[in-house]
N, C-alpha and C positions, 0 to 999 in steps of 0.2 A: 235906825236900828243897827246895832253893831254886828258886823259879820263875824261868824265863828272861825277861829283859826284852825286850819286843817293841816295835819302832818302826814296825810296819806290820801291818795286819790284812787278810788276803785276803778275808774275808767282807765287810768294809766296802767294799773295792774292787769286788767283784762286785755288791754292792748299789748302789753308785754308778753302775756301768755300766748296769745294768738299769733303775734308777730314773730316770736322766736320758738314756735311750736316744733319746727324741724330739729332744733338743737336738743331740747329735752326729750323729744320723741325718739331720736337716734340713741340718746343715752339710755332710755328705758328699754328699747329693743336690744341694745348691746348688753346691758346688765342682765336681761332675761336669758340671752344666749349663754353668757358666762355661767349663770346659775344652773341652767339645764345641763351644760357640759360637765360641771363639777359634781352635780348631785344626781345624775341620771341613774346610776347603778348602785346607789347607796341605800342602806336601811335608814330608819329615822335617826338613830343615834349617830351613825357615821355621817349622815347628811348634816346634822346639827354641828358636828365637829368641823366638817369641811366648810360650812357657812361661817363659823367663828373664825377660821383661819383666813378668810377673805378680807376681814376688816383691815388688817395691816397693808397687804398688797394693794388694796383698792385706793390707798392714799395716792398712789401714782396717777390713777385715773382722776381722782378728785382734784389733784394738783392742776391738771390740764383743763378739766371741766369747769372748775371755778374761775380760771383765767378767761375762758371763752365766755362764760356767763357775764362776767364783769365787763369785758370788752363789748359785748353786744348791748348790754343795758346802758352803759355810760359812754358808748361810742359816739353819741351825738355831740359830746363835748369836744370832739376832735375835728369837727367840721364847722367852719366859721359861720356859714349861712344858717345851718340847722341850729347851731348853738344860740345865735342871736334870736332866731325865730321862736324857739321853745321858751327862752327866758323872757320873751316879751308877753307871754300869757300871764293871766292873773295868778297862776300857781306859784307858791313860794318855793324857794330852793329846798327847804326841809321836806315839802310834800313830794317833790321830784325824787329826792334822795331816798326817803323811806318807802316810797312806792317801788322804786327799783330794787331796794334791799329785800323787801317782802317778796317780790317777784323772783329774785335770785334764790332765796331760801325755798320757795315753792318748787323751783326747778329741780331741787334735790329731794325734798321731803316727799313730794307727790309720787315721782317714779319709784322711790324706795318703798313707799306705802303699798303701791301696787304689787311690787315684788314680794313684800311680806305676806299679803293676803294670798298670793299664788303659792307661796312656800308653806303656809300653815298645814295644808293637807299632807304634804310630804314629811314634815317634821313630826306630826302626830303628838306624842307625849312630850317632845322636846320643843314645843311651840314657843316657850318663853325665849329661846335663843334667837328667834326671828326678831323680837322686839329689842333685844339687846344689840343685835346686829344693826337695826335701824338707828338706835341711839349712838352707836359707835360711828356709823357712817355720817350721821348728822353732825356730831362733834368735829369730825375731820373736815367736813365741808364748811362749817362755820369758820374754822381757822383759815382755810385756804381762800374762802370767799372774802373774809375780812381783809386778808393781805392783798388779794387781787383788787378789791375796791380801793384800798388805800393807794396801791400802785397806780390805778387808773386816775385817781385825783392828783397824783404827783406829776403825771406825764401829760404831754400835750398832743401826742399822736400814738397810734397803736404800736409802732415799733418801739417807741420809748417805754410804753407801758410794759411790754414783754421783757425789755431789758431790766427795768426796775424790779419787776416781779421776780425775775430769775436771780437778780443780785440779792434781794431780800430773802428769798427762799434758801439759796445756797451760799449765802454770805459767809457762814462759818466754815464751810468746806473750801471756799475760795481763799479765805485767810489761811487755813491749814495748808492748802496747796501752795500758796505763795511762800509761807514760812518753810515748808518742806523743800521747795525748789530753790529758793534764794538763800535762806539763812542756814538751813541745816548743814549744807556742805562746809560751812565755815565753823561749825561747832563739832570739833573732832570728838568722835565717840558718842555723841548725844543724838538720840532719835526722838523726834517730837511725837508724843502720844496723840493719836487721833480720837480717842474716846471722848474727851470733853467737847471737841468740835462736832462730833456726831450728835451729841446731846442737844446742841444748839441748831441742829438741822432737822426740823420736825419730820420732813418727808422720809428721810433715811431712818430716823428713830422709829417712826410708825411702821415702816416696812419690816424691820427686824424685830418688832415687838410681837412676841407670840404668847404673852402671858395675860391676854385679855379674858379668855374663857378657859376654864379648867375642866377637863374631862378625865374619866378613868375607864380603863378597859375592863369590862365585866362579862361574865358568861351569861348567855341567854337562858331564861328559865325554860323548863320542859313544857311543851314538847319540842320547842325550837332547839337547834344545836348551833354551836359556834359562839362567837364573841361579838360584842358591839360596844359602843362608847356611851357613857352616861354622863350627863352634865352635872358638875359638882359645885360650881360657883364662879365668882369673878376673880380675876387675877389682879396683879399689881399695876398693870399697864394703864388702867383707867385714870389714875391720877394725872399721868402725863397728857392723856387725851383731853381731860377736863381743863387742865392748865392751858393747853393750846387753844381750846375753844374760848376760854376767857380772854386770852390774848387776841383772838380774832374779833371778839366783841369790842375790845378796847381800840383795835385798829379801825373798826367801823366808826367808833366815836371820833377818832382822829381824822378819818376821811370826811366826816360831816363838817368838822371844823375847817378843813382845807377847802371843802366845797363852798362853804359860806363866805370865804375870803378869796375865792378864786376869781381872777379877772377873765372876763369872757374873751378878751383879745389873746389869751394864751392858747386858744385853739389853733392847732397846727404846729406850735412850738415843740421842741423836743422835751424840755422840762418846764412844767407849768409854774413851779415854785422857784423863784429866783435864788433863794437861799440854798437850794439843793444843787444848783449848777456846779459850784466848785467841788462838792462832794462827788458828783458823778464824774467830773473831769479827772479827778485824782484816781478814783476807782478804775475808770476806763483805762487810764494810762498805765497803772500798775498791773492790771490784767494783761494788757498788751505786752508790757515788759516781761512779765512772767512767762507768757506763752512763747515769746521770742527766746527767753533763756532756756526753756525746755527744748526748743528746736536746736539751740546751740549745743546743748549737752549731748545730742545725738552724734555730733561730730567730734567734740573734744570737751571733756568736763572742765578743763582748765581755763577755757575762754568763754564760759557761759555768761560771765559778767559783762563782757563786751556786747553780747547779744541783748542782755538786759538793758543796757544804755540805749542801744539802737531802737529796741522795741518801745522803751519808755518815751523817747522823742516822737516816734511815729504815732504812738497811741495818744500822746498829749495833743498833738495838732489835729489828729483825726477826731478826737472828742470835741475840740473847739469848733471844728467845722460842723459837727452834728448839732451842737448847741446853738450856733449862730446862723445855721443854714446858709453858710457862705464859705468860700475858700479864702477870703481875705482875712486871715487870722495871724499873719506874720508881723504883728506889731511888737514894739519893745516891751509893752506890758505883758504880753503873752510869753515872751522869752524870759522876762523877769520871774514870772510865776513858775515857769518850768525850772528855772535855776534854783528857786527856793525848794521846790519838790525834789530836785536832784540832790541838793545839799543835805536835805533831811534824810533821804534814802541812803546817800553815801555815808553820812555820819553814823547811822545805825549799823550799816555794814562794817564800817571801820571798827566801831566798838565791839561788834560781834567777833570780828577777826582777832582783835587785840585781847579780848576776854580779860578786862581789868579785874574782875572778881575771881578769876582763876577757876571757873566752873569746869572747864575741860581738863584742867590739870589736877583736879581733886582726886585724892586717893584716901579712902576711909581708914581710920585707925582700927587695928584688930580688936581692941577691947570694946569698941562700940558696935561691933557686928554680931548679930544673933545668928544669922545664917548667910552663907555665900553660895552662889550658884554659878556654874560655868557651863555653857552649852554651845555646841557647834550648830550653826544654822542650816547647813546643807549637807547632811550625810545620810546615807541609807542604813548603814550598820554602825552601831549595834541597835538593839530594840529600843533603847532609851538614849536620847541625845543629851540628857542632863547629867551633870556631875554635881550632886548636892553634898554639902558638908557643913557641919556646925562645930567641929572640933578645931582647936587652935592650929594644928599642923596644916590641915587642908585649906583653912582660911588664908594662911600665910602663903601657900602655893598660889592661890588665886590672886592675892595681892601682888606677888612677885610678877606674875604674868601681866597684871594690870600695868605695873611699872614698865615692863618691857614694851608694851604697846605705846605708852607715852614716849618712850625713848625713840621709837621708830616712826614717830608722827610724820616726819618729812621725807621718809624713804618709801618708795614704791617699786621694789625690785620685780623683775619679770618672773613668771612661773605660776604655779597653781596658787589659788587663794581659797580661803574659807571665811565665812562670816562667823564671828565669835561674839557671844552675848555674855556679859558679866552682870549678875544681879546681886544686890546686897539688901538684906533686911536688917535695918538698923535698930538699936536698942530703944530709940525714941519713937519707933513705929513707922518710920519712913521706909519706902522701898525705892531704891535707886538702881538704875540700870545703865550700862554703857555698851555700845555696839562698835566693834572694831573689825578690821579686815586683817587676817593672818596671811602673811606672804611666805612662800616656801623658802627654806634655808635661812630663816631669820631666828633670832633668839626666842622670840615668842612662839614661832612654829615648832622649834625643837622642844620647848617647855611643854607645849600642848601634846606633843608626841609622848613625852614621859608621863603626863597625867593620864591620857586616854589609853595608853598601852601598858598600864600597870596590870598585874594579875588581878587586883581587886576589881578594876573596871572591866576587864575582859571576862574573867571567870566568876567573879562575885565573892572570892575568898582572899583573905590576906596572907594566910599561911599555907604552905605546900601540903603539910600533913592533913590539915582540915579539908583541903580540896580532894586529896586522894582518898580519904576515908568516906567522903560524902558521895563520890561517884558510884552509881549503881549500874549504869548502862551507857555505852558509847556506840554511836552509829556512824557509818560512812555512807554518804549519799542516801541516807535513810535505812541502810541495812545494819542490824545489830551485829556486833563483833561475835557474840555467841552463836548466832545463826550462820554467820559466814564460816566459823570454825567447824560447825556441824556439817555444812555443805562440803567443805574442804575434805573432811574425813571420809565422807561417803564417796567423793569423786576420786581421791588419790589414795585412799586406804591408810592414811597417816593421821594420827591424832595430834591435836594442838591443845595446850592448856589455855582455854579461852580467857580465864581469869588473869593469867600471867601476861597474855598478849594484850589484853585490855589495860592492865596496869602499866605496861611499857608505853602504850599510846598516851595514857593519862600523864605520865611523867614527861613525855615528849611535848605534849600540849603545854604543861606548866613551864617547861624550859623555854619554849618559843614565846609564851606570854611574858616571861621575865625579859626576854630579848626584844619584845615589842614587835614581833613579826607575825602575829596572828590577828584577829580580824579588824582591829580598830585603827588601821592606818589612816592618816589624813590624805595620803595619796592613793591613787588606784594602782594596784600591782597586778601581776599576771595571775588570774584566778585559776585555782586548781580544783577545788571542791569544797564541800562543807561537812562538818562533823557535828553530830548532835550529842549533847551530854544531858543525862538524867541524874538528879541528885536525890538522896534519901531524906533530905531535909532542906528547909529554905536557906538560900544563900543570904549574904548581907543585904542585898537589894531586894529581898523577899520574892525570889523566884525559885522554882525547883527544876528548871530545865534551861538549856542554853543551846543556841545554834551558832556555830563558829564557821568563819570562812578562812581557809588557809591558802597561801600563795607559794610561788616557786621558791621564795627566799625564806619560807618557814622551815629552817634547816632541820630541826629535830623531827618534825612531823614527816618531812620528805624522806629523811633517813629511815624512819619506821616504815614508810610506804615502800621504800626500796628493799628493806629487809624482808617484808612480807608481801612482795610483789605478786606472788602466786595467789595469795589470799585476797589481795585487793583486786586482782583481775576478775574474781568471781562477781564483783559488783557490776562490771561491764558486761 
């Protein structure tokens, strides 16, 4: 009689559940404590909303929990004696694999089901959110568990499994970190955008994904008072979760293929798949070189490449020792492979530095720009850091500043610095940005002074007459000029025409704005006080009030303060 082929063994599943009960038991108790802490003082609507917000942050817990489950279930593959003994039984490898996978999924679904039934009375009318939470948590776990099992089958011991799992999970961020550390300093003015790298790092994308469940704030019906949250529907983040879960299932399929071809003598090795050893060696060496370069940048940004070379060499031989489980790795073949890696890395660095395509030297044509934006990256004043423009004159100003930065590429004078960001929206739909450092007393610095210290930027008006006609109230340290004149008259018995006094101050403000000595200096000057301006209509930048800082070299304002010293003294 032909025996039936089995792809699952109930006895193995029961043994896994009882053998690793402490693992999923601790997870259940920990999850229960987290839920009780977050939902203890909430009504049903607020509790449902809080529960929905836990799906993303829980990915960090699922990241670690899935790795522990995979290590426990497939840990017998890392012990030679246990590995040979288990595979001498009549059970096929497929039966072992699917029994462990089902056990691992149960370690997630069963604790979550228990939590759902405990939460149903708390959620009341929002009970459906509990089942959506279960679905989200399961999708997350399927991805991380699939990746963890795949990593477990690639590795030959627990340390290697953790290393492979970490590299696969954070590989995109590792690439971004390496490019940011090694290549970006050679790309003058170019900043590498982290957004696409984050998209390829599921754990980070899941944590920041807040669009899974949509709620609205509604008023409670009588006789209750106050507001609560009402569930409205699913957000857009579920597509990403489902995609990750499908990828997790594909990784489980890949892990099964690896398991069917796995050699039992690989138990105890660092990498169980021979073809992956060169990949691990290269990644390990590059990570070591990058970490060394970061360390070198702490001392001198100009010598970080020396630290990169040292770290690359040390990382390469350390990786070879891990793979061979021996310190006898200094053979000519090892040096030859290191030389090839070094030449490849050095060639890419040389090409990046030479920039044969002229990416760092590119300046757009004015007629191809729809909008240009210039912003200072580290200023407190004014309210808006951005200088937006779409007319031809302002675009040309920004292009001139761009050219000045390219001209000062190799100069780094001492003094104050400011980060400057240039953004262009092109006619073909592209958005291009460049980031530079402005150094004090350079052409670019002086040009920025002229741009940011124009009356239009400081006060919001292009013409003096428009500004003077729009001013309705001026305040000094928060005290209106009209109130100060009234106090002055009551105290000294002399009357002042507050409108004329205010007009004089407004003219002084405009004069200092033209001279560039009111608030938007790139350097920090001696602070004297602040003046508030209220307008009777919206300014060019769509605001109806302004707060200005004046300094000791704000000549016209300081002259007005001296002329009306008795009036100003009332502020103090």
